[in-house]
N, C-alpha and C positions, 0 to 999 in steps of 0.2 A: 534369344537367352542375355541378361544383362547381368556385368560382373565388376568387380573394382578392387583387384584383389592390395588396393594400398589404402581400402576402404579403412578409416578410424576406428576404433574400439568402441564400440558403443558400452556406456554406462553401464556398471553394474549393479546387482541388488548391492544394498547394506545389511542384507540378513547375514550373521554370522553363518558360515559355512559349517557343519556338520558331520563328522563319517556317517554313512549311511547305517542303517540298525537291522535284524534281523526281521523278517515279516515273519517270523514263526509266530507263535501263541502270545505274541505281545510285544513291541519292541520295548528288546534289553534282554527279554524271555520270562520264564514265566513269572519270576518271581520279580521284575522289575519294576521299582517303584521310584520313579524319577520324580521330583517335588517340583509344582508347577511354580512358575514367577509370580511373584505376587507386587504389582506397583501399588504406592501410596494414594489412600482414598481420596478421592474430589466428587464427595457428596453434591455442592452446587454447580461444581462443574458438569458433571453427567446428567444431571435433572438437565440443565440449560442445554445441551447437547441432545436430549432426548427430546425436548422441544422442537429442536430444529428436524430432527426428524420427524415432525410429526405436520411439518409446513405444509407439503402437500395438501392435508385434511386441515386446513384454515379456514373454508369455505364450511367444515359441521361443526368446526369450534365454534366460530362467531355464532351458527341455528345454537349451538347446547349452551354458549355464554347467553345466548338472548332467553331462551327458553328456562334457562336457572334463572336468570332475571324475575321472567315473567311468576313462576313458581313461586320464587319469593316471596315477590309482592303479594302474589296473592297468602302466602302463608302468612306474613309478620301481620295481614289487615284483619286476617280472623280474629283475633284475639282481643283488637281493640270494638271491630265489632259485637264479637259476644260479649264482651264489659257492660255494653249498650242493654243488653238482654238482662244481666244482672242487677243492673239499673235500673229495668222495669219491674223485675221480682220484687226489688229491694224497696221499691216507692211505692209496691202495692199493699205489701207485709206492713210498709210504715206508717201508710195510711189508715190500715185496720185499725193500728195501734193508737192512733193520733184521732179516733172517732169515737175512742171509749174515753179521752179527755175534754174535745173538743168536737165544736156542733160543725156537723157532714157540709162540706164546700168550705174549710178554713183552709186557707193557703200554705204552704211551708215558712212563707216570709210572717204572716200574722202568729203562725204557731211559735216562732222562734223570738218573736217579741215579747211573747206573752209569758214564754219560757224564762226568760233572761230578768224579768220583773219581778216573776215567780222564785229569783235565784239560783234556776239550775242550769246556769250559762253552759256544764259539758254538757247539756245534753242540745242545746240552743245552738253550740258550737259544730254540733255533728249535724245537725240538722239546716244548716246555714249551705250546706255542700249537696242539698237534694233540693235542687228547686224545683223538680216534677212532682212533689209529696201534697197530694189533699186528702186533706182528712174523709177516710168513706170511702174513696174513689174506687181502691181493691188493687188487681192486675189487671195489664192491659191487655190480652193475650191474643187480640187481634193483632197490636203491635208485636207482642210479643213473638209471634209466631212467622209476620213478616221479615224482623232479623232475623231468625233462627234459619229461613228460607232464603238470605241472601249469601248468611255463613256459608251453607251446604253449599251450594251454587260458588261459593269461592274455593272450598274447598277441593271442590272437584273440580272446578277451575287448574288448581294448582296437582292435581295428581293427574292431572292430563300434559301439564307441561315437563310434569318430572319426568315421565313415561317417555315422551319425547325427547328431551337432556339422554335420558339413559341411552335411549337404544341410538340414537346418535353417536354418542361417545360412543356403545362398543364397533359401531362400525369404522371409526374413526380409528380407535385402539388397533381392532382386528387388520385392518388394511395397512398400521403403520408395520403389525407383527408382520402379514406377507411382507412389506417391503423390506423388514429387518432380514428376514431368513432366506429372502431372494440375496441381499448385499452380501450375507455373510457366505451362500454356497457359490454368489461368484468367488469370495476375495479367495477362498480355499482352493478354486482354479488358479488363482493367480500368485500364490505364495508362493515361497521356493521349494523344493525339494528338499532342503534341506530344514529348513521348519516341521514338515509331520513327518523327517524323521529323526527329530527330538522332542517328540511329541507324544507322551503316552494316548492311544485312539480312544480309552475310555475316557479322558481330561476332554478333548477336543469334541468327543459324541454329546460330554455334559452340557459344553459351552452352546453348543447345537441345539441341544432338544431342553433339557432341564431348566437352563436358566432363559431363553428364550419364553418359555411356559414360564416362567415365574414372573419375568415383563409385563407380559401379557395378563396376566391374571392381579398383577399390581396396576397396573393402568388402569383393567377395567374397574377394580374395585377404589381405586383412592381419588383419581383425575378428578372425576364428577363430580365426588364425592365431597371431594377442598373446593372445586368452584365453588357449589351450592352451599359450604360453611361459611367464604368467605362473605358470601353473597349474603346470607342468613343476619350473622354478625352485625355490618351496614345497614343491611334492611331493619333486623330489631332494635340497634343503637339508636337509629333515627326515630323510630316508633317510642321509645327509652326517653327518651329528650324531650320529647311531643306532650309526654303525658306528666313529668316531674324530674325536673334537671338533680335535684336533690338525691333524690331516687337512683338517678343514673349513676350518678359519682361513687355515691353506696356500692351498687353491684358491680363500679369497675375497681374498688380495690382489690379482690382477688384476682385479677386476669394479670397484672405481673409480675405475682408469687406463681400462676402455672403458667406462666412462660418460661421463666427461670428453671423451673423446676423440670419440664419437657424436656430444654434445652441440655441441662443436665445428664437427667435419663438416657436420651438419643444420643450423647456424646460416648456413655461408655457402653451403649449396645451395641453401637453401627461399626466396630473392630471385631464383635463376637459375631455379626452376620456376614461379615467378609470373611473370616475363618472358616462358619458355616457350609457356604457355597466353595469353598475352598476342599474342604474335606471332605465335602459332596463330590467333588469332581475327582480328587484321588479315589474316593471309595470305588465310584464309577468305573475309573481304570482299572484298577487291580478285579472287579468280578469280571471285567470285559476279558483282559487278560487270563484270569482264571476259565472263563468260559470257552475261551476260543482253545488253550492248552492244556485242559482238563484231562488230557488222554498222557500228556509228559507229565502232570503234576501226580498221576496215580500209579506211572511208569517208575518215576524216580520218590515214589516213598514221600512226597512232599504235602500230602496232604495236612499237615499238622501244623507245618510253617506259612501254608497258606491260610488255613484255618485263624493261626497266631497272628498273619497280618491283617486279616480282613478283623479278627475283633479289636486288633491296634486303630486301624482307621475306623472301624463303628464305633468306637471308644471317643476318637477325637471329634467326629460327627456329633456323637451324642453331647459330647461334653460344650461344643460349639453352641450348640440346638438349644441347649437345656440355658446356658451363658447369656444369649441374645434375648432367647423368649423370656427367660425368668427376669432381667434387669427391664427390657420394653416391659414386660409385663405389669410393672408397679405405675406405670403411665396410668393406666386407667382408674385403679382404685384412688389414687391420688385425684386424679383431678375429680374422682366423684366425690372426694371429703371436700373438697373447695366449693363445687359445687352445692353441697348440703349446707356448708357453713354463710354460702353467699345467698341461700334460700330462706335462713333464719334471718339473718339480717337485717334483708327486704323484708320479710314478712312483720316482722317488728317493728320496725321505721312506719312502714306505710300503715299498719295498724295505728300506729301512733297519728299520723297523719289523717286519717278516714276519724280519728278521734276528735280530732281538732277542726274538721271542717275542711280541712285543706286539701283532700282529697278525696273522690266518692269512692265506695266501696267496689264500683265495677272497674274503676280506672284501675284500684288496687289487683284486683283478679288480675285482671290483662295486664300489668306490669308482672305479676310474681308469674305467670305465662312467659314473658320476656326474655324472664329473668332465665327461666327454663330454655328457652329458644336462644339465648344470650350463650350459655354453656354449655348447652348441647352440642350445636358447632365444633368448639372448642373442646370437648371430650373426644367427640369424634376424630375429630383432627389427630389430636394424640394419641388415639388410641389406632390410628391408622399409623403411627409413624413405626412401629415393628414393618407394618407389611412394605411401607414405603421402603425404610431401611433394608429391608432383604430385597426388593429391586433393584435399587441403586446397587446393590452388591454386583448382582446378577447382570446389571447394564453395563456394569464397568468389566466385567469377566467377557462379555460379548465386545464390546468397543474394543479391550483387549486385542482380541483376535482378529476387529476388520483395522486395529493398527499397526497388527504385524508390516515388515518391510515388505514390498512385492518384489519378483524377479523384476529383471527390468524391460523394459517396456519394447514390443517390434518397432525395428526402425519406420518410420512415416513413409518413406519410398521404398521400402523390401528389394532387394535383388529376386529373379523369377528364373526358374532353370526350366523352360519349355518341354522336355523330355530329358529326365534321369538318366545316366548313362551309370553313375553309382561309382565312378571315382573317387573313394576318398581319401585325404592327405590330411597327415599331423604333422604340423610344421613348426618344431622346435616351441613344443606347447611344455608349461610346467602349470602343477596345480597343487594345492595341497588344502585340506579341509580345515587344518589350523597353520596359521601362522609359523608358530612353533615347532611344526612337527613337518618338514618334507617329504614329498610323497613323490610325484613326479617332475622331472626336471629335464627338459628341453630333450623332449623324445620327438623322433621324427618314423613315421610309419607312414607306407604309401597302400592303400588297396585297390585294385588296378580293375576296371568294369568285369563282372561275371569270376574275381577272383575268390577261392576260399581262405581266408585268413584265419587259423585256430592262434587263442592266445591262451597259454600254460603257462603254469607257474604255481610256487606253492601260497598258500593264503595270507593276504593281505600283501601280495603284492603290487595291488592295481588294476589288475582285469577287469573287474566289474565297473571302476574308476572310467575305464578309457570307454566303456557302452554311454555312462552318462554323460560324460564329457560330448562325446558325438550327438549326444539325442538333447543335450543342450537342457538338461537337469539340473547341472552345473557350469557356470562357465569357468572359463579358460582363467589361469592366473599372466600367462603370455606364451606367447605363439598363438597359432590359430588352426584350424580346422576347415578344411576346403572339402564340397561337395562339387564336384565337378569345375573343380578351378573356383568355385565362389562359398568366399567366406561366408559360413552357416551365421556368423551373426549379423549378416545382412541378409537374413531369410527371414520369415516370421517361422516361427516356431512351428505352428500348424503346417505349413508346405514343407519345413524339415520332415517332422515328424511322420507326414503321410507317407512319404519315401520309404517309410523304413519299417518293416513290420518286426514283433519283437516276439519270440516265447522265453517265459523266465521259467525257474525251478521249481518257483512257488507259482503252481495254477492259481489262479480268478476265475471265477462264473459268478455269475449272479441268479438270482432267482429267475429263471423262466424256461423255455422250452427249450432240448438240445440245438435243435434248427435255430433258433434267435439268438443261442449263447455262438452258434457256430458263424452266422453273418452279421455279429457285433461287430463295428468299426469298418464292415469293409464298404468304400464309396462307393462301387458303381454297381453297375446293373450287372447280376449275372444269370445266365440259365438254370433250368435244374441237371444239365447234363454236364455242364460244370461244377456246379454244386458237388452232385455224386461223384463225380472224378478225382474231386480234391480228397473226397470224406473214404474215398475204396483207396487214394494212393496213399494214404495215412492212416488207414487201418482202422479207422472208426467207423466206416457202415458195416463190417462186419458184428460187431456186439452192440449194434446201438439197433439193427435188424431183429436182435434176438427180445428185444424190448418189446411190453404189453404195447405202449403207445408208441415206438419206433424214435423220430426225428421229433415226436410231439409230448418225450416224456417230459412232465417238466422238473424240473432240479431246482433243490433250495440253495441258498447263497453261496451253501458250504460243499453242495455237490456230493450230498451223503450217499444219495442212490449208487455211485460210482466208484472205481479200485482208485486207487492214485494213478495207474498207470493211463486206466481212460479218462480220468479228465487231463492228464498229461496229452494224450492224444488229441484230444478236443481243442485244445492250445492251439497244438502243431497246426491242425487244418485248421485252424480259425485265422493263423498267422498267411499262408498259403493263399487263403479265400481272397485277402487282402491284396495279393498279387503287387507287393511292394519292392521296388528297386533290389533297396538291402534288407539284407536277411540279417536279424542278432538273434543269437542262439545260444543261449544261457545256461548252461548243463540241462539241457531242453528235452533231454533222452533218459534223464537220471533215475528215473522214476517208471520207466518202462522193462520191462522181463528183459532177460538178454534176447532169446529167440524175434520178439519184437524187437529190439533196437535194430537188430541187422536188418530185419525190412522196411524197417523206418529209414536207417541208413540210405537203402538203396530207392528208397523215394525222395528222398532228401537230397540225394547225388542228382536224381533227373528234374528234380522241381529245384534246384538251384542254379537251374543250367541258365545261363544271361542274365544272374544276380550277384551282388557284391555281398558275399557272408561273412560276418564275425562269426565265430562260434568259439565261446568259452565254455571248456574241457578239462573235468579232473581226471575222468576217463582216459586216456591216453589212446588205449582203442579205437576210440569210436571220430579220430582226427587224425590217420595216418594218410588217408587218401588229400588232404589238403594242399592247397598250393603252395603256402606258407605258413609255416610255424613260425610264430614268436614267443620266445620265454621271455617271460618276465618277473625280476627280482629285485623287492624294495622301489616298484615305481619305476625300473629300468629296463630298458630291452638288452637283453643280455647274448641273447642267439634270436637269429633267422635260418630260415632252410625251411627242406622237406624233411618228412622222416627217415630216412633212408640216411643223407647227409647228416642231421644232428645226430643218428645214434654213430654214423662213423667218426663224426668229431670228437665223441667221447669226452662233450660237454655238461651242461646244467643240465638239457636236455637226456640226454642218457644213463643221468645220475636219476632223474625222476623218473623214467621208463623202466629202466634197471629196480628202483625201488619200488617201486610198482607192480612190477610183474614177479619179483624175486620173492615176495612176499607172501603168497600163496604156498610156494616153493618152500622156503623155510620152515612152514608151521606143519608141514605134513611130517 
């Protein structure tokens, strides 16, 4: 065993401490509606951070970019080659027409010269751009079929590379989402209890599920498409300038206008997406609270109030969703209008240049296709802005959770206790949840190995806080807590908590069999005889034997198949099976009937033998046999002693005892 009583105090978490809240039907009670904090939007920063999150997938990202380049290169080559097919058809048609005016075999140059001499300069100019025309030759179907076969092969290749790009992107995104979910899960284990105490469970669940799902959907639908769109714009620009730089400049006239329009619309819609997902989190939190506490809601007649709160939050979500989708939805028709305007301009200018003989009809047809291909990725990118904005709003909420200050890390060289005896000492301990409100100041308390320390006092006296400090759910502000003389802050939290077994007033069971719930957290191998001995001692075995499947009975996460008292007995048995050196019982028998409580008390007395036990109780009848009873008021210990001595002293304990047992008499 190593110990250093003068070890310096480790750095504490920078998280703001808040008083623990009830674990009933939602933190803060059935109607609690805490507003989650929202930080300023950082669209670009969040995108860059998400890009960094995808670094482990950089090989796949390179592959999908290469596939995108190949797919786009083939796609933009197709219209140019298809334009040659149009020229073949048009040349054949014009050749048939020329055969009516000129002898068969007359070339385009010869026909052009004859037309100019005849004063038909406009027709001659058009014919000047058609060097392959021969009077009477007709359509060259062999060449046409060859061109069409080439185009088909090109588009098939573009499809294959596009499919590979999509598949690679899906794998890369899903791997990133898996890591992100793992990071969130690990983060929730590292945040201090003050964070989860201050957050609504539904709000945290919304970030872990809804927001991450939205990020995954956004990334899958937009990232590959954005890469393809960028590559398409570059490829199409190259092809457009190779055909006609004049038409290319004409086609680019509407681009600045579309960029400005998209930016302005996105600027207005982004705050609405942030509000939308914040409202989603609040609505989820309310629904989760109402479902968990539906019995209390009905008992206190709060159905209408709950429905009103739901309607308010639902209306807020509707309003934010409507505004975000309506504003961002104007991008697509605006881009469509500009695309149509661009198409008209290109068609008119291109037709004039064909008539002047400066371009062939096939080149103009190819250019019109390119102009469509050029505006299409811009339109797609604009239409994806609503998805992208929604995804960024969600990823910011996830990163906000990941950026939550964590609890102080465990020491690099932790102290190790080979065999825990169970001596616990609070030495000049001070603590408060808020700097403005004093709670515990200069508290001293020693629990010797094997002793049972009962802690009593009015609500808010600091009883549960002592347990939270012992377990290092919160760090002390001053003084120290030692276990067998070792400062608990020099130990790892896992080592400390593995020595402590807790039974709380609020039971917690997970979906699984009764035996799995009983063995939860047991870190040693136990025989079936030891298992049954513990369940019999805690009176679990009798009622389990009456169930059709016995210990194999499957419980849901609320344990609805059992009564409240039966669930409490299971949690007591679970603590005993863990065989800890220290027991913490926080109102552990409050849900057990009086007869069973007496039996459990006898069992607990036997099982507490050799263990240090802290018992927090309001029913003073359950702690009469405690070795030391500690009476707390306003975070201070006002009395200590055994039951008889404290009654004889006539102090705070005596007043508590008399008020508790005099009440039934006075009511008769």
